[in-house]
N, C-alpha and C positions, 0 to 999 in steps of 0.2 A: 504494500500500500504506500505509494509515493505521491499520489495526487495531493497537492497541498491542502485543498479544501477538505478532502476526505480525512486527512491527518488531523486537521483542526477540529472537525466535527467529532471524530473519534475520541480525541483528547477531552473535549468538553463533555461528551457523554460519559466517559469514565469518571470525570470529576463529579458529575451529577449522581453517579452511583457510589460516590465516595470510595472508588476503587483506585487507590493511590498507586499501587504497583502497576496497574494497567495504564493509568495516566502517564506515569513516568516512562513507560515503554515508548511513548510518542516523543519523548524529549531527548535532545542531544546531550552529550556529556558537558558541553560548553554552553548550555542554555543560559540565557539572561532573561529574568522575569522581573518586571517592574510595575508596581501600581504607582503611576505618576501622581504626585511629585515625590513619593518616598524613594529612598535609595534602592538600587536594583539588587536582586539576589543573583549572584554569579556562580554558575556551575550547578551540576545536577544535585549535589548533596545539599546546597543551600536552598534550592527550590524544593527538594524533597522535604526538608525540615519545615518549610512554610506550609506545604500541602498536608503533611501529617498533622500539623497543629490545627489546620482547618477541620480535618476529619475527626480529630480527638475532641475538640471543643464544640464543634457544630454537629447538629443532628441532620442537616440536609443542605443541599446546594442545588440550585436550578439555574440554568443558562437558557433563557428564552430568546433564541436568536431571531431577530426581526429581519435582518439583512446580512448577507455574507457575499463577499466579492473577492475574487482572486485575480492577481496580475502577476503571472509567473509564480515565483516562490513566496510572494507576499499575499497574505489573506487578511482582509479587514472584516470585522464583525461589528454589528450594531445590535445590542441585546439588552435585555433586562435581567440582571442577576438577582437571585433571591437567596439570602443566607438565612438559615434556621438554626435555632437552638431551643429545643423543647417547644413551648408555645410562642416564643419570640420569633419574629420574622421581619426581615428588612428587604424591600424591593427597591432597586435603584438602577438607573440607566448607565450603561457601560459601552464604550467603543474600544475594541481590542485590535491590536496589530500583531500579527504572527508572521514570522519568517520561517519557512521550511526548507531545509537542505538535506538531500539524500533521504527523504522520508521521515525526517525528525525535526522537531521544533527547535530552532536555535535562538529565537527571540519571541518573547511574549510580553507585550506591553499593554496594560489596560489604563484607560483614561476615564475618569468619572468625576462628578462634582461632589466635593466633600460635604457641602452644605446639604445637598439632597440626600447623601448617605446618612448624615447625622439626623436629619429630619425623619428619614425612614426608620432609623434605629429607635428614635424616640417614639414614633407611632407604634412600632412593634412592641416596645416595652409597655406602652399604655394598653394595648390590646391584650398582652399577656397578663398584666395586672388585673384588668377587668375580668378576664377568663378565670384567673385564680380566685378572685373575690366571689364570683358566681359559684364556683365549685365549693368554696368554704360555706357560703350561705346554704347551698343545696344540702351539704352534709349536716349542717346544723339543724336545718328543718327536718331532715330524715331522722335525726336522733331525737328531736322533740316529738315527732310522731310515734316513735317506738316507746318513749317514756310515758305516753298518754294511756 
């Protein structure tokens, strides 16, 4: 599988399944990954560390690809990424640039608006808090019914 677009879609699908080993099979040893404007992770072990942290602390990831275009080895994605941890969820817009060489990703750079990401995180926290409060109220009411 060396078609750049196929490599990128396979990589994102593996991430959605939190299958880090399979995701890393799409990456080159000298991969560079950057969430702009944060500093880049350089090399497979640095990228692996970040992806394993995502899988350890997150309970889900989704990449809703709206548009994907390839120009030779360069693949551009416009997508909505969804991060999940328990009942918390944050959806935010992302543009990604991937460079594929010899069937492996050598560059993965994501661009997104930090304000939008922080707002989505706060919204997700609010929804999780409301869901937790509703669950507690439901449990309290059920216990009250049992005591009657």
